[in-house]
N, C-alpha and C positions, 0 to 999 in steps of 0.2 A: 504494500500500500504506500501511496505517496501523499504527503501533506502539501505538496506544491500546488498552488492554485492554478487551475487551467480552465480555459473557456473553449467550448466546442461550438462550431458553427451550427450543427444540428445533430440529430440522433444518429444519422448515417456516419458522420465524421467521428462521433464518439464511439460508434461500433468498430470502426476501423482501428482506432487507437487502442481500444480494449482488446481487440483480436490479437494484436501483437504481444500483449501481456499473457496471452494464452497459447503462444506459439508452440510450447512443449507438448500440447495435445494434438498438434496438427498431424493429419495422415492416419490416425488410428481408425480402425474399422469398426470399433464399438461405440463411436460417438453419436449422441443425439443432442442437438441444441433445441432448447425450448425458450421462446420469447414470451414473457408475461404480457398478455394482451391487455391494453393495446400498445402502450408506449414502448414496451420491451421488444416488440416484433421488428421494427426498423433496425434497432441496435443488434438484435439477434441475427438478422439476415446478413449483416456484414461479418459478424463473428463466424457464422456457419459457412459463408462463402470462403473466408480465409482458411478455416480449418478443414475445408472439404468435407463437411458434415451435413446431414439432412436437418431441416428446420421444421418445427411445428410450433403451435401455440399452447401455452399453459394459461388456463383461465382462472383468474383470481378476482375477487370483488371485495372492496372495503366494506366493513360493517359500520355505517355512520351512526352516531348517537342520535336518537329520535328527535331531540329538540334542536340539535346542531349537526346536520348531516355531514358537514365537512370535517367534523372531528371524528376520528376513527376510534371505535371501541374494540376493533379487531378486524379479522379478515377471514374469508372462506375461499377455498379452492375446490376444483373438481376432484372427484374421488374422495371427498370427505375431509380434506384438511381444513381445520378450523383453529384459529388463534384468537383468544380474547384477552383484553387488557383488564385484569382483575382489579388492579388498583383504581383505574379510572371508573370502572363499573361501580365499585364500592363508594367512591367519592361523590358520584352523581346519583346514586340511589336508583339505578335503572332496574326495572323488574324483569323477572324471568320471561314473562309474557312479551314484553317489549323486545327482548333479545330474540325470542323465537320468531316473532313477526318479522323482524329485520332479517334474520337468517333465512326465513322462507322466501321473502321477496328477493333477496340478493341471489339465492340459489336458483330461483326461477330465471333471473337474468343471466346467470352463468350458463344454464342449459340453452337459453335462446342464442347466446353468442356461440356456444359450441356448435349448434346447428348451422349458424351463419358461416363460421370459419372452417368447419371440418366436414361439411356435408359431402357425402359420397366417399369419404375416406374411412378406413377401418380404425379400430381402436389402436392407440399407441401401445407398442410392446416394448417396455423398458426394462424388463427383468434381465439382469446380468450386464447391463450397458452402463457406460459412463455418460451421465446426463449433465449438461451445462445449462443452468437456469440463468437467463439473462433478463435484466430490466434496464430502464433508462436511468435508474438511480434508486436509492433507498433513503427513507427518512426515519420512520419508527422501526422498520423491519418487519412489521406485522404481515404484510402481503407476501413478502419473500419467505418468511418462516412458514406460513400456511402452504405455500407452493412446495417448499422442501419436504414438509411432512406428508403432503399429498403424494408427491413423487416417491418418497421413501416407502410408502405402503405398497408400491408396485414391484419392489424387489430389485432396484438397480444395484450395480456393483459399487458405484461411486457417484457422488453428487457434488458438482462444482457450482458455486454461486459467483456470478460475474456481473459487475455493474460499473458504469463509468464514474459514479460519484456517490458518496454517502458519508455519514459521520464515522469517525474511526471507532468509537465505542460500539456502535451498532454492528459494524463489520466484524469486530472481535466477538460480539455476542452470537452472531450467526454461525461461528465455528462450532458451537455446541450442537448444531443440527446438521450442518453441511460438512463434507470431507475436505473441501478446499474453498477459500473465499478470495476472490480477486477483485479489488476495487482500484480503479485507475487513479483517482484523486480523492483525498479526504480533507477538504478545507477546514481550517481551524475555526473559521467564522461561518460554518454551515448553518444555513437558514431554511433552504428548500432546494429540492432537486433542480428546479428550473434556473437557479442562480448561475449555473455554469454553462447554460445554453443561450446562444443568440436567438435561435429559432426553437421555441418549445411549444409549437402548436398542438392542439388536441388531435391525436391520431384518429382517423375515421375507420369505420368498419370496412369501407371500400379499400382503404390503404392496406389494412391488414390482409384482406383477401388477396389483393394483387401481389403482395410480397410473398404470401404463402404459396401462391401459384407460380412464382418465379423460381426456377431451379437454382439451388446453391451448389449442386454437385453435378458435374458432367463427366461420368465415368469414361466416356470415350476419349476425353482430352486430358484427364488428370495424369500426373507423372506416375511412372512405374506400373 
């Protein structure tokens, strides 16, 4: 990890920079790159292309506090990965019913997006593989932790978390769940993921679909 402050033009440039930090995984035949949809998919495409690995999406949804939806009380991922911020839940006196309602609503949105992004493709087979989970950055780490736990339940051999930016403390904490954590830059004045991007537009469903449909691996032209 690097504490040097760096600014990226956009997610694609951040992905190319991050990919070089993962060069030691390049060329392995057991790799699977998963971009956290939506913002992690453009970053993940660049990583997968550099590493000559297939790309797919990992679906994660923030669980917003009922009164303040932008404040995350946790996250949920497909395959049942759920992370809750118990300290926050206790301090705000959020009921079990409110948590269930939020979880039900966000799980439904996960299923909708999975149909949009993965329609026509079979289930991901991750058992025994090295999975690289990519996002455009981490703040609290809740979404990435939910993603790691969800992927872990499928039996991969090794899980790597890879992001262009995040707080050093959160990157260290993720090592409790992931086998390797690669973070390009960890600004001392970290405030938000978007602070290191010149272009941090909201990624659309169409952009995700287009990237997932664009091959990252051309076996006919790869070396060896």
